[in-house]
C-alpha positions in Angstrom: -30.6 -1.0 -3.9 -28.8 1.4 -2.1 -25.1 1.2 -1.8 -25.4 1.0 1.8 -27.4 -2.3 1.6 -24.8 -4.3 -0.6 -22.8 -6.8 1.7 -19.2 -6.9 0.6 -16.6 -9.8 1.1 -13.2 -8.6 2.1 -9.8 -10.4 2.4 -7.1 -8.7 4.6 -3.6 -9.7 5.0 -2.3 -9.3 8.4 1.3 -9.5 9.1 3.6 -8.6 12.2 7.3 -8.7 13.2 7.4 -6.9 16.4 5.8 -8.1 19.5 3.8 -10.5 16.9 1.3 -12.0 19.1 0.0 -9.0 21.0 -0.2 -6.8 17.9 -1.6 -9.7 15.8 -4.3 -10.0 18.2 -5.0 -6.5 18.5 -5.2 -6.2 14.9 -8.0 -8.9 15.2 -9.9 -7.6 17.6 -10.2 -4.3 16.0 -11.0 -5.5 12.7 -13.8 -7.2 14.5 -15.1 -4.5 16.2 -15.3 -2.7 12.8 -16.7 -5.2 10.6 -17.9 -7.7 12.7 -17.7 -11.7 12.6 -14.3 -12.8 11.0 -12.6 -16.0 9.6 -9.5 -16.6 10.0 -6.6 -18.8 8.2 -4.1 -20.5 10.0 -0.9 -18.3 11.2 2.2 -19.0 9.5 5.8 -18.0 10.4 7.7 -16.7 7.3 11.5 -15.0 7.0 11.2 -11.2 6.6 11.5 -10.3 2.9 13.2 -7.2 1.4 15.3 -6.5 4.9 17.0 -8.2 7.8 14.5 -8.8 10.7 13.0 -10.8 13.1 10.3 -13.4 11.3 6.7 -12.5 10.9 3.7 -13.7 11.8 0.7 -13.9 9.0 -2.3 -14.6 8.5 -5.2 -13.5 6.2 -8.9 -12.7 7.5 -12.2 -13.1 5.8 -14.9 -10.5 6.4 -18.5 -8.8 5.4 -19.1 -4.9 5.4 -21.5 -2.7 4.0 -18.7 -0.1 4.1 -16.7 1.3 1.0 -13.5 0.3 -0.2 -12.2 4.2 0.8 -13.7 3.8 4.3 -12.1 -0.1 4.7 -8.8 1.5 4.0 -9.2 4.4 6.6 -10.5 1.7 9.0 -7.3 -0.4 8.4 -4.6 2.4 8.3 -6.4 3.7 11.8 -6.1 -0.1 13.1 -2.0 0.0 12.4 -1.8 3.4 13.6 -3.3 2.7 16.8 -1.0 -0.2 17.2 2.2 2.0 16.6 2.9 1.3 13.3 5.3 3.3 12.2 5.9 4.5 8.3 8.7 5.7 6.7 10.4 6.0 3.2 11.5 2.7 3.6 8.8 0.3 2.1 10.5 -3.0 3.7 11.3 -2.6 7.6 9.9 -4.0 10.9 6.3 -3.2 12.0 3.9 -3.6 14.6 0.9 -4.0 12.5 0.3 -4.4 8.7 -2.5 -4.6 7.1 -3.3 -5.0 3.5 -6.7 -5.0 1.7 -6.0 -7.8 -0.5 -9.6 -8.6 -2.2 -12.5 -6.7 -2.3 -15.6 -8.9 -3.7 -14.1 -10.1 -6.9 -13.5 -6.6 -8.4 -10.5 -5.5 -10.0 -10.0 -1.9 -8.4 -7.0 0.6 -9.4 -8.1 3.7 -7.2 -7.4 4.5 -4.1 -5.1 1.2 -4.4 -4.9 -1.7 -6.5 -7.2 -4.8 -5.9 -6.2 -7.4 -6.2 -2.9 -6.7 -4.5 0.0 -7.8 -6.8 1.8 -9.2 -3.8 -1.0 -12.1 -3.8 0.8 -13.6 -6.8 4.3 -13.4 -5.3 4.3 -13.7 -1.6 4.0 -17.3 -0.1 3.0 -14.9 2.8 0.0 -13.9 1.5 -0.5 -16.5 -0.9 -1.0 -19.7 1.1 -2.9 -18.3 3.7 -5.3 -16.7 0.7 -5.5 -20.1 -0.9 -6.4 -21.6 2.9 -9.3 -19.1 3.3 -10.4 -18.5 -0.6 -9.2 -21.5 -2.5 -12.0 -21.4 -5.1 -11.9 -17.9 -5.6 -10.7 -16.8 -9.1 -8.5 -14.2 -9.0 -10.0 -11.9 -11.3 -7.2 -10.9 -13.8 -5.1 -14.3 -14.0 -8.4 -16.6 -14.3 -6.9 -19.0 -11.6 -8.1 -20.3 -8.5 -6.0 -19.1 -5.4 -5.7 -22.7 -4.5 -4.2 -23.5 -8.1 -1.9 -20.5 -7.9 -0.5 -21.8 -4.5 0.0 -25.1 -5.8 1.8 -24.0 -8.7 3.9 -21.4 -6.6 8.0 -22.2 -6.2 7.6 -22.7 -2.2 11.7 -23.0 -2.3 11.5 -19.0 -2.7 9.6 -18.6 0.5 9.5 -20.5 3.8 6.4 -20.5 5.9 5.9 -22.6 9.1 2.3 -23.4 10.3 2.4 -22.3 14.1 -0.2 -22.4 17.3 -1.9 -19.5 17.3 -5.4 -18.3 19.1 -7.7 -15.7 18.9 -11.7 -15.1 20.1 -13.4 -12.1 20.0 -12.9 -11.9 23.7 -9.2 -12.0 23.7 -8.2 -8.3 25.0 
């Protein structure tokens, strides 16, 4: 079986705190165009972490692709750039759109990026939507389901609020 016929299951964290609704919807549309049908978690609002700034919208997207991890990362970076994402020396800063590949199948990968992303274990705004959309999946390193990781998470560390957010692939 050639590598091009393998369908990979990917999970992507989406965050925005600059013109949040516009950039979140634009990012979802671009991912739909790149990967096809998307499954979305609920959208949560959270306070910024690591800097003083406006609240974020966060969600996790599940998609299928035959692309390599390198190709997926390149597409996500281009979508961020197309949405005027500013990259600077500060790790924690306001952003129009932040797309992070969290999971690539059940693989453990160290290059070109670390998969599963370490933030899965310590950021509520990543873990909660991931647990919602992939609760029965097992973290390949800690060997616990994402649902049980969320259940055990200290929810006093980071507050999240579910928000009403509607999107369809026909949104422009």
